[in-house]
C-alpha positions as CSV (number, residue, x, y, z in Angstrom):
1,M,29.2,-115.2,-91.6
2,K,28.6,-115.3,-88.2
3,K,31.2,-115.5,-86.3
4,Q,32.1,-112.0,-87.9
5,Q,29.0,-110.5,-86.4
6,I,29.5,-112.0,-83.0
7,R,33.5,-110.1,-83.5
8,F,31.9,-107.0,-84.1
9,C,29.7,-106.7,-81.6
10,I,32.4,-107.6,-78.5
11,A,34.3,-105.1,-80.2
12,I,31.3,-102.1,-80.1
13,V,31.5,-103.6,-76.4
14,L,34.8,-103.0,-75.4
15,L,34.7,-99.7,-77.3
16,S,32.0,-97.8,-74.9
17,F,33.7,-99.1,-71.7
18,L,36.6,-97.5,-73.2
19,V,35.5,-94.4,-74.2
20,F,31.5,-93.5,-72.1
21,V,33.0,-94.3,-68.9
22,P,35.8,-91.8,-68.5
23,V,33.8,-89.1,-69.6
24,S,31.1,-90.2,-67.6
25,R,32.7,-90.2,-64.5
26,A,34.4,-86.7,-65.4
27,L,31.4,-84.9,-65.5
28,A,30.2,-86.0,-62.1
29,E,33.4,-85.3,-60.7
30,K,33.5,-81.4,-62.4
31,P,33.2,-78.8,-58.7
32,A,29.6,-77.3,-58.8
33,G,29.5,-73.3,-60.6
34,N,28.1,-72.2,-56.3
35,L,30.7,-71.6,-54.1
36,T,31.1,-73.7,-50.4
37,P,30.3,-70.6,-47.6
38,E,34.2,-71.4,-46.5
39,Q,34.7,-70.8,-50.4
40,E,33.2,-67.3,-49.9
41,G,34.2,-63.8,-48.4
42,V,32.1,-61.6,-45.8
43,K,28.8,-60.1,-46.7
44,L,29.1,-56.9,-44.5
45,T,25.6,-54.4,-44.1
46,V,25.2,-51.6,-41.9
47,T,21.7,-50.0,-41.8
48,I,21.0,-46.7,-39.1
49,E,17.8,-45.5,-38.0
50,G,18.3,-41.8,-37.3
51,P,19.1,-38.8,-40.2
52,G,19.4,-38.8,-43.7
53,E,22.5,-37.5,-43.9
54,A,24.3,-40.1,-41.7
55,K,27.2,-42.6,-43.1
56,W,28.5,-45.3,-41.2
57,L,32.3,-45.9,-42.7
58,F,34.8,-49.4,-42.8
59,Q,38.6,-49.2,-43.9
60,G,38.0,-44.9,-44.3
61,K,35.3,-45.2,-47.0
62,S,31.8,-43.9,-46.5
63,F,28.5,-45.3,-47.1
64,D,25.3,-45.0,-46.5
65,S,22.7,-46.7,-44.7
66,G,21.7,-49.6,-45.8
67,H,25.0,-50.4,-48.1
68,T,26.3,-54.2,-48.5
69,L,30.4,-54.8,-49.0
70,A,31.1,-58.1,-50.3
71,D,34.0,-60.5,-50.1
72,V,35.1,-58.5,-47.5
73,P,38.2,-59.8,-45.8
74,D,38.2,-61.8,-42.7
75,G,39.5,-60.8,-39.2
76,K,39.1,-58.1,-37.4
77,H,37.6,-55.1,-38.0
78,T,35.8,-51.6,-37.4
79,V,32.8,-49.8,-38.2
80,V,32.2,-46.5,-36.7
81,F,29.6,-44.0,-37.8
82,S,29.6,-40.0,-38.8
83,D,29.1,-36.9,-36.6
84,V,25.7,-35.2,-37.2
85,P,25.2,-32.0,-35.4
86,G,22.1,-32.0,-32.5
87,W,22.6,-36.6,-32.6
88,D,24.4,-38.7,-30.4
89,K,25.8,-41.4,-32.5
90,P,26.6,-45.0,-32.1
91,A,29.0,-46.4,-30.4
92,D,31.7,-48.7,-32.8
93,A,30.7,-52.3,-33.6
94,E,34.2,-54.5,-33.5
95,L,33.6,-56.8,-35.2
96,A,35.5,-60.0,-35.8
97,L,34.6,-61.8,-39.5
98,A,35.0,-65.1,-41.0
99,R,34.7,-66.3,-44.5
100,G,31.3,-67.9,-45.8
101,H,30.0,-64.7,-42.8
102,V,26.6,-62.4,-43.5
103,V,26.8,-59.7,-41.0
104,S,24.6,-57.4,-40.6
105,I,24.5,-54.6,-37.8
106,H,22.1,-51.5,-37.2
107,G,23.6,-48.9,-35.6
108,K,20.3,-45.9,-34.0
109,Y,21.8,-42.2,-33.2
110,I,19.5,-40.3,-30.5
111,R,18.6,-36.7,-30.9
112,H,19.3,-34.4,-28.8
113,L,16.7,-33.1,-26.5
114,G,15.9,-29.9,-24.2
115,A,13.0,-28.4,-23.4
116,L,11.0,-24.8,-23.6
117,A,9.8,-22.6,-21.1
118,V,7.7,-18.9,-21.9
119,K,6.6,-15.7,-19.4
120,A,4.2,-13.4,-21.9
121,E,3.3,-11.0,-18.9
122,G,-0.5,-8.9,-20.2
123,P,-3.1,-9.8,-20.6
124,E,-5.2,-12.8,-19.1
125,G,-6.1,-14.1,-22.7
126,G,-2.1,-13.0,-24.1
127,R,-0.9,-16.2,-25.1
128,W,2.5,-17.6,-27.1
129,V,2.8,-19.9,-30.2
130,F,4.6,-22.8,-30.7
131,D,4.4,-24.7,-33.6
132,G,0.8,-24.0,-34.0
133,K,-0.1,-24.1,-30.9
134,E,-1.0,-21.7,-28.2
135,Y,0.5,-22.0,-24.5
136,E,-0.1,-20.3,-21.1
137,S,1.8,-17.7,-19.9
138,G,4.6,-20.2,-17.9
139,E,3.7,-23.2,-19.7
140,E,7.7,-25.3,-20.5
141,I,7.0,-28.6,-23.4
142,Q,9.9,-30.6,-23.0
143,N,11.6,-33.7,-25.1
144,L,11.9,-31.0,-28.0
145,P,14.8,-31.9,-30.3
146,T,17.8,-29.5,-30.0
147,G,18.0,-26.3,-32.5
148,E,16.4,-22.8,-33.5
149,Y,12.4,-22.1,-33.4
150,K,10.1,-19.5,-33.7
151,V,7.9,-18.5,-30.3
152,S,5.2,-15.6,-31.5
153,F,2.4,-13.9,-29.6
154,T,-1.6,-13.7,-29.7
155,E,-2.9,-10.7,-30.1
156,V,-5.0,-8.8,-27.3
157,A,-7.4,-5.8,-28.2
158,D,-5.6,-3.0,-25.8
159,W,-2.5,-4.2,-26.0
160,T,0.5,-4.4,-28.2
161,A,1.7,-8.4,-28.6
162,P,6.2,-8.9,-28.2
163,G,7.1,-9.5,-31.6
164,E,7.7,-12.5,-32.3
165,K,11.7,-14.2,-31.1
166,T,14.2,-16.6,-32.1
167,V,14.8,-19.1,-29.7
168,T,18.3,-21.7,-29.9
169,V,16.9,-25.3,-27.9
170,S,20.0,-26.5,-26.3
171,K,21.0,-30.0,-25.3
172,N,19.9,-31.1,-22.2
173,K,18.3,-27.2,-21.1
174,T,16.0,-25.7,-21.1
175,A,15.4,-22.2,-23.0
176,V,13.4,-19.5,-21.1
177,V,12.0,-16.7,-23.1
178,D,10.8,-13.6,-21.3
179,E,8.2,-11.0,-22.5
180,K,5.5,-8.2,-21.8
181,Y,2.2,-7.4,-23.7
182,V,2.6,-3.4,-23.7
183,R,-1.2,-1.4,-22.8
184,H,-2.3,0.7,-25.7
185,T,-1.9,4.1,-23.7
186,G,-3.3,8.3,-24.1
187,S,-3.2,11.1,-23.0
188,V,-6.1,13.4,-21.1
189,A,-5.9,16.8,-20.7
190,V,-8.7,19.2,-19.3
191,K,-9.1,23.5,-19.7
192,I,-11.2,25.4,-17.3
193,D,-12.6,28.4,-18.1
194,G,-13.2,29.6,-13.9
195,P,-11.6,30.8,-11.1
196,K,-8.1,30.0,-10.6
197,E,-9.2,27.6,-7.8
198,A,-10.6,25.0,-9.6
199,R,-9.7,22.0,-10.8
200,W,-10.5,18.6,-12.1
201,V,-10.8,15.2,-11.1
202,F,-9.1,12.1,-12.9
203,Q,-8.9,8.8,-11.0
204,G,-8.9,9.9,-7.5
205,K,-6.1,13.3,-7.8
206,Q,-6.9,16.8,-9.1
207,Y,-5.4,18.9,-11.7
208,E,-5.3,22.1,-12.6
209,S,-6.9,23.5,-15.8
210,G,-4.0,23.0,-18.8
211,Q,-2.1,20.3,-17.3
212,T,-2.3,16.5,-19.4
213,V,-2.2,13.2,-17.7
214,G,0.0,10.8,-20.3
215,N,-0.2,6.9,-20.5
216,V,-3.0,6.2,-19.8
217,P,-4.5,3.2,-20.9
218,T,-6.7,3.8,-23.6
219,G,-10.9,3.0,-22.6
220,K,-12.9,5.4,-21.6
221,Y,-12.9,7.4,-17.9
222,A,-15.0,9.7,-16.2
223,V,-13.5,13.3,-15.3
224,T,-15.2,15.7,-12.1
225,F,-14.4,18.7,-11.5
226,A,-14.1,20.1,-7.7
227,D,-16.3,21.9,-5.5
228,V,-15.6,25.8,-5.7
229,P,-17.3,28.3,-3.3
230,D,-19.4,30.9,-4.8
231,W,-19.2,29.0,-8.1
232,T,-21.2,25.7,-9.6
233,R,-18.7,23.6,-10.9
234,P,-20.0,21.9,-14.5
235,G,-21.2,18.5,-14.4
236,D,-19.5,15.4,-14.8
237,A,-18.0,14.2,-18.0
238,S,-16.7,11.5,-20.1
239,V,-13.7,10.9,-22.1
240,A,-12.6,8.0,-24.1
241,V,-8.7,7.5,-24.5
242,A,-7.4,6.2,-27.8
243,K,-4.2,5.0,-28.5
244,D,-1.7,7.3,-28.6
245,G,-4.1,10.1,-28.8
246,T,-5.7,13.0,-26.6
247,A,-8.9,13.2,-24.9
248,S,-9.8,16.1,-24.9
249,L,-12.4,18.6,-22.4
250,D,-13.4,21.6,-21.1
251,G,-15.7,22.1,-18.0
252,K,-17.0,25.7,-17.4
253,Y,-17.8,27.2,-13.8
């Protein structure tokens, strides 16, 4: 009985060598699930600093900033950047890719810049307005991105300000705006009851009865009368000239 038990144990041991050892070796030699760097394709990521509409192009297709291409074939390739109005695009990127590489490229667009100068002839209080800020006549704004802009002018009492202007700023150039304020004006007319040689005097000049002086800036003015022998001239008078109006006065010798 003991001999049979010994033989059975020996058979079990031999069987374990024949079955379990080869299985354990097979498991140990099985390849890992992740590929080694030499077995992976190239990963290419391109980021763009610049306008939102900018794209990068690879093998005839365009992609947004930050997009990653996986399994890119190794070899020589070129990354190109799209044209965007008002910007200088990055130079083409020449690449020599090898398997297992992870490549990141950063492309920076450069904004086209110009300048703006505005002259506003008129009162001292006149200013030109750009992007919410006021500037004196003759001032210049540098490093301004190219494009169309609006320029307006402040209101000044007794003056008509220039209308709003649209100006185009071009690359490496200065856009110039030259405008004038227009003074509000009216007229002065004086009638004289007296001798024919009587005259009324306005700002150093003499005028006959019934004459009208036009294009007089708005405001208050003095009117006097010339002396005539044997006649008492009217007293000095004051007139207020309003925009587009006629200040009338009667004088009696």
